[in-house]
PDB file of N, CA, C and O in Angstrom:
ATOM      1  N   MET A   1      -5.969  -5.320  22.786  1.00  0.00           N
ATOM      2  CA  MET A   1      -6.800  -4.179  22.364  1.00  0.00           C
ATOM      3  C   MET A   1      -7.817  -4.654  21.332  1.00  0.00           C
ATOM      4  O   MET A   1      -7.463  -5.236  20.307  1.00  0.00           O
ATOM      5  N   LEU A   2      -9.070  -4.396  21.623  1.00  0.00           N
ATOM      6  CA  LEU A   2     -10.155  -4.871  20.765  1.00  0.00           C
ATOM      7  C   LEU A   2     -10.560  -3.779  19.788  1.00  0.00           C
ATOM      8  O   LEU A   2     -10.800  -2.639  20.184  1.00  0.00           O
ATOM      9  N   ILE A   3     -10.634  -4.131  18.515  1.00  0.00           N
ATOM     10  CA  ILE A   3     -11.001  -3.167  17.478  1.00  0.00           C
ATOM     11  C   ILE A   3     -12.485  -3.324  17.158  1.00  0.00           C
ATOM     12  O   ILE A   3     -12.945  -4.444  16.939  1.00  0.00           O
ATOM     13  N   PRO A   4     -13.246  -2.225  17.127  1.00  0.00           N
ATOM     14  CA  PRO A   4     -14.670  -2.313  16.776  1.00  0.00           C
ATOM     15  C   PRO A   4     -14.864  -2.925  15.402  1.00  0.00           C
ATOM     16  O   PRO A   4     -13.988  -2.840  14.542  1.00  0.00           O
ATOM     17  N   HIS A   5     -16.021  -3.544  15.203  1.00  0.00           N
ATOM     18  CA  HIS A   5     -16.285  -4.261  13.954  1.00  0.00           C
ATOM     19  C   HIS A   5     -16.256  -3.312  12.750  1.00  0.00           C
ATOM     20  O   HIS A   5     -15.678  -3.638  11.713  1.00  0.00           O
ATOM     21  N   GLU A   6     -16.882  -2.135  12.894  1.00  0.00           N
ATOM     22  CA  GLU A   6     -16.928  -1.192  11.768  1.00  0.00           C
ATOM     23  C   GLU A   6     -15.527  -0.710  11.425  1.00  0.00           C
ATOM     24  O   GLU A   6     -15.170  -0.583  10.253  1.00  0.00           O
ATOM     25  N   GLU A   7     -14.735  -0.442  12.464  1.00  0.00           N
ATOM     26  CA  GLU A   7     -13.379   0.061  12.223  1.00  0.00           C
ATOM     27  C   GLU A   7     -12.532  -1.010  11.545  1.00  0.00           C
ATOM     28  O   GLU A   7     -11.722  -0.714  10.667  1.00  0.00           O
ATOM     29  N   ARG A   8     -12.732  -2.263  11.967  1.00  0.00           N
ATOM     30  CA  ARG A   8     -11.974  -3.352  11.362  1.00  0.00           C
ATOM     31  C   ARG A   8     -12.365  -3.534   9.901  1.00  0.00           C
ATOM     32  O   ARG A   8     -11.507  -3.802   9.061  1.00  0.00           O
ATOM     33  N   ASP A   9     -13.658  -3.391   9.588  1.00  0.00           N
ATOM     34  CA  ASP A   9     -14.102  -3.517   8.199  1.00  0.00           C
ATOM     35  C   ASP A   9     -13.517  -2.400   7.341  1.00  0.00           C
ATOM     36  O   ASP A   9     -13.086  -2.642   6.213  1.00  0.00           O
ATOM     37  N   ALA A  10     -13.501  -1.183   7.870  1.00  0.00           N
ATOM     38  CA  ALA A  10     -12.944  -0.061   7.121  1.00  0.00           C
ATOM     39  C   ALA A  10     -11.450  -0.270   6.893  1.00  0.00           C
ATOM     40  O   ALA A  10     -10.934   0.033   5.818  1.00  0.00           O
ATOM     41  N   LEU A  11     -10.761  -0.786   7.901  1.00  0.00           N
ATOM     42  CA  LEU A  11      -9.329  -1.042   7.767  1.00  0.00           C
ATOM     43  C   LEU A  11      -9.079  -2.119   6.723  1.00  0.00           C
ATOM     44  O   LEU A  11      -8.152  -2.009   5.921  1.00  0.00           O
ATOM     45  N   ALA A  12      -9.908  -3.166   6.732  1.00  0.00           N
ATOM     46  CA  ALA A  12      -9.746  -4.242   5.756  1.00  0.00           C
ATOM     47  C   ALA A  12     -10.021  -3.739   4.345  1.00  0.00           C
ATOM     48  O   ALA A  12      -9.411  -4.214   3.387  1.00  0.00           O
ATOM     49  N   ARG A  13     -10.937  -2.779   4.210  1.00  0.00           N
ATOM     50  CA  ARG A  13     -11.232  -2.238   2.880  1.00  0.00           C
ATOM     51  C   ARG A  13     -10.097  -1.353   2.388  1.00  0.00           C
ATOM     52  O   ARG A  13      -9.806  -1.336   1.192  1.00  0.00           O
ATOM     53  N   SER A  14      -9.457  -0.623   3.281  1.00  0.00           N
ATOM     54  CA  SER A  14      -8.419   0.326   2.854  1.00  0.00           C
ATOM     55  C   SER A  14      -7.038  -0.313   2.814  1.00  0.00           C
ATOM     56  O   SER A  14      -6.091   0.303   2.326  1.00  0.00           O
ATOM     57  N   LEU A  15      -6.907  -1.539   3.319  1.00  0.00           N
ATOM     58  CA  LEU A  15      -5.591  -2.173   3.353  1.00  0.00           C
ATOM     59  C   LEU A  15      -5.001  -2.396   1.963  1.00  0.00           C
ATOM     60  O   LEU A  15      -3.817  -2.113   1.778  1.00  0.00           O
ATOM     61  N   PRO A  16      -5.757  -2.889   0.967  1.00  0.00           N
ATOM     62  CA  PRO A  16      -5.182  -3.039  -0.379  1.00  0.00           C
ATOM     63  C   PRO A  16      -4.655  -1.723  -0.942  1.00  0.00           C
ATOM     64  O   PRO A  16      -3.642  -1.710  -1.642  1.00  0.00           O
ATOM     65  N   LEU A  17      -5.337  -0.615  -0.640  1.00  0.00           N
ATOM     66  CA  LEU A  17      -4.874   0.683  -1.127  1.00  0.00           C
ATOM     67  C   LEU A  17      -3.523   1.032  -0.505  1.00  0.00           C
ATOM     68  O   LEU A  17      -2.619   1.505  -1.193  1.00  0.00           O
ATOM     69  N   TYR A  18      -3.392   0.794   0.805  1.00  0.00           N
ATOM     70  CA  TYR A  18      -2.115   1.060   1.464  1.00  0.00           C
ATOM     71  C   TYR A  18      -1.007   0.187   0.887  1.00  0.00           C
ATOM     72  O   TYR A  18       0.116   0.649   0.683  1.00  0.00           O
ATOM     73  N   LEU A  19      -1.332  -1.089   0.622  1.00  0.00           N
ATOM     74  CA  LEU A  19      -0.333  -1.995   0.054  1.00  0.00           C
ATOM     75  C   LEU A  19       0.082  -1.533  -1.335  1.00  0.00           C
ATOM     76  O   LEU A  19       1.258  -1.610  -1.691  1.00  0.00           O
ATOM     77  N   PHE A  20      -0.887  -1.049  -2.128  1.00  0.00           N
ATOM     78  CA  PHE A  20      -0.579  -0.574  -3.478  1.00  0.00           C
ATOM     79  C   PHE A  20       0.337   0.643  -3.427  1.00  0.00           C
ATOM     80  O   PHE A  20       1.303   0.730  -4.184  1.00  0.00           O
ATOM     81  N   VAL A  21       0.031   1.581  -2.533  1.00  0.00           N
ATOM     82  CA  VAL A  21       0.858   2.783  -2.402  1.00  0.00           C
ATOM     83  C   VAL A  21       2.258   2.415  -1.913  1.00  0.00           C
ATOM     84  O   VAL A  21       3.253   2.953  -2.396  1.00  0.00           O
ATOM     85  N   PHE A  22       2.325   1.490  -0.949  1.00  0.00           N
ATOM     86  CA  PHE A  22       3.627   1.066  -0.427  1.00  0.00           C
ATOM     87  C   PHE A  22       4.446   0.368  -1.509  1.00  0.00           C
ATOM     88  O   PHE A  22       5.651   0.592  -1.620  1.00  0.00           O
ATOM     89  N   ALA A  23       3.789  -0.478  -2.308  1.00  0.00           N
ATOM     90  CA  ALA A  23       4.494  -1.181  -3.379  1.00  0.00           C
ATOM     91  C   ALA A  23       4.996  -0.193  -4.432  1.00  0.00           C
ATOM     92  O   ALA A  23       6.105  -0.336  -4.945  1.00  0.00           O
ATOM     93  N   ALA A  24       4.174   0.807  -4.751  1.00  0.00           N
ATOM     94  CA  ALA A  24       4.593   1.806  -5.729  1.00  0.00           C
ATOM     95  C   ALA A  24       5.788   2.605  -5.193  1.00  0.00           C
ATOM     96  O   ALA A  24       6.716   2.917  -5.938  1.00  0.00           O
ATOM     97  N   PHE A  25       5.757   2.930  -3.899  1.00  0.00           N
ATOM     98  CA  PHE A  25       6.864   3.673  -3.295  1.00  0.00           C
ATOM     99  C   PHE A  25       8.147   2.852  -3.324  1.00  0.00           C
ATOM    100  O   PHE A  25       9.207   3.369  -3.676  1.00  0.00           O
ATOM    101  N   VAL A  26       8.057   1.579  -2.958  1.00  0.00           N
ATOM    102  CA  VAL A  26       9.241   0.715  -2.947  1.00  0.00           C
ATOM    103  C   VAL A  26       9.764   0.526  -4.364  1.00  0.00           C
ATOM    104  O   VAL A  26      10.974   0.540  -4.588  1.00  0.00           O
ATOM    105  N   ARG A  27       8.852   0.349  -5.328  1.00  0.00           N
ATOM    106  CA  ARG A  27       9.275   0.158  -6.715  1.00  0.00           C
ATOM    107  C   ARG A  27       9.994   1.405  -7.214  1.00  0.00           C
ATOM    108  O   ARG A  27      10.961   1.298  -7.968  1.00  0.00           O
ATOM    109  N   ARG A  28       9.533   2.591  -6.803  1.00  0.00           N
ATOM    110  CA  ARG A  28      10.184   3.822  -7.240  1.00  0.00           C
ATOM    111  C   ARG A  28      11.569   3.939  -6.604  1.00  0.00           C
ATOM    112  O   ARG A  28      12.489   4.481  -7.217  1.00  0.00           O
ATOM    113  N   GLN A  29      11.720   3.433  -5.376  1.00  0.00           N
ATOM    114  CA  GLN A  29      13.028   3.472  -4.729  1.00  0.00           C
ATOM    115  C   GLN A  29      13.990   2.492  -5.393  1.00  0.00           C
ATOM    116  O   GLN A  29      15.161   2.813  -5.599  1.00  0.00           O
ATOM    117  N   VAL A  30      13.500   1.297  -5.730  1.00  0.00           N
ATOM    118  CA  VAL A  30      14.366   0.269  -6.301  1.00  0.00           C
ATOM    119  C   VAL A  30      14.663   0.576  -7.765  1.00  0.00           C
ATOM    120  O   VAL A  30      15.813   0.507  -8.200  1.00  0.00           O
ATOM    121  N   PHE A  31      13.612   0.917  -8.528  1.00  0.00           N
ATOM    122  CA  PHE A  31      13.776   1.262  -9.943  1.00  0.00           C
ATOM    123  C   PHE A  31      13.442   2.736 -10.120  1.00  0.00           C
ATOM    124  O   PHE A  31      12.264   3.093 -10.095  1.00  0.00           O
ATOM    125  N   PRO A  32      14.433   3.604 -10.298  1.00  0.00           N
ATOM    126  CA  PRO A  32      14.162   5.031 -10.485  1.00  0.00           C
ATOM    127  C   PRO A  32      13.283   5.265 -11.710  1.00  0.00           C
ATOM    128  O   PRO A  32      13.278   4.443 -12.626  1.00  0.00           O
ATOM    129  N   PRO A  33      12.532   6.380 -11.743  1.00  0.00           N
ATOM    130  CA  PRO A  33      11.628   6.661 -12.871  1.00  0.00           C
ATOM    131  C   PRO A  33      12.357   6.736 -14.208  1.00  0.00           C
ATOM    132  O   PRO A  33      11.770   6.432 -15.246  1.00  0.00           O
ATOM    133  N   ASP A  34      13.630   7.138 -14.200  1.00  0.00           N
ATOM    134  CA  ASP A  34      14.353   7.277 -15.470  1.00  0.00           C
ATOM    135  C   ASP A  34      15.044   5.977 -15.875  1.00  0.00           C
ATOM    136  O   ASP A  34      15.823   5.956 -16.828  1.00  0.00           O
ATOM    137  N   CYS A  35      14.761   4.897 -15.154  1.00  0.00           N
ATOM    138  CA  CYS A  35      15.366   3.607 -15.497  1.00  0.00           C
ATOM    139  C   CYS A  35      14.676   3.039 -16.729  1.00  0.00           C
ATOM    140  O   CYS A  35      13.448   3.033 -16.807  1.00  0.00           O
ATOM    141  N   LYS A  36      15.456   2.561 -17.687  1.00  0.00           N
ATOM    142  CA  LYS A  36      14.889   2.096 -18.955  1.00  0.00           C
ATOM    143  C   LYS A  36      14.486   0.625 -18.903  1.00  0.00           C
ATOM    144  O   LYS A  36      14.023   0.077 -19.903  1.00  0.00           O
ATOM    145  N   MET A  37      14.659  -0.028 -17.736  1.00  0.00           N
ATOM    146  CA  MET A  37      14.333  -1.449 -17.639  1.00  0.00           C
ATOM    147  C   MET A  37      12.833  -1.693 -17.723  1.00  0.00           C
ATOM    148  O   MET A  37      12.396  -2.726 -18.229  1.00  0.00           O
ATOM    149  N   LEU A  38      12.044  -0.743 -17.228  1.00  0.00           N
ATOM    150  CA  LEU A  38      10.600  -0.983 -17.129  1.00  0.00           C
ATOM    151  C   LEU A  38       9.944  -0.756 -18.482  1.00  0.00           C
ATOM    152  O   LEU A  38       8.730  -0.906 -18.612  1.00  0.00           O
TER     153      LEU A  38
END
């Protein structure tokens, strides 16, 4: 499946945002907000 150039550029631009949200979600699962370690 071939992805159009514009769509691929938009995906590449939004990928760091998705990774940041995913990392924040995983961190919240591993370390609860009320954990005093952080």
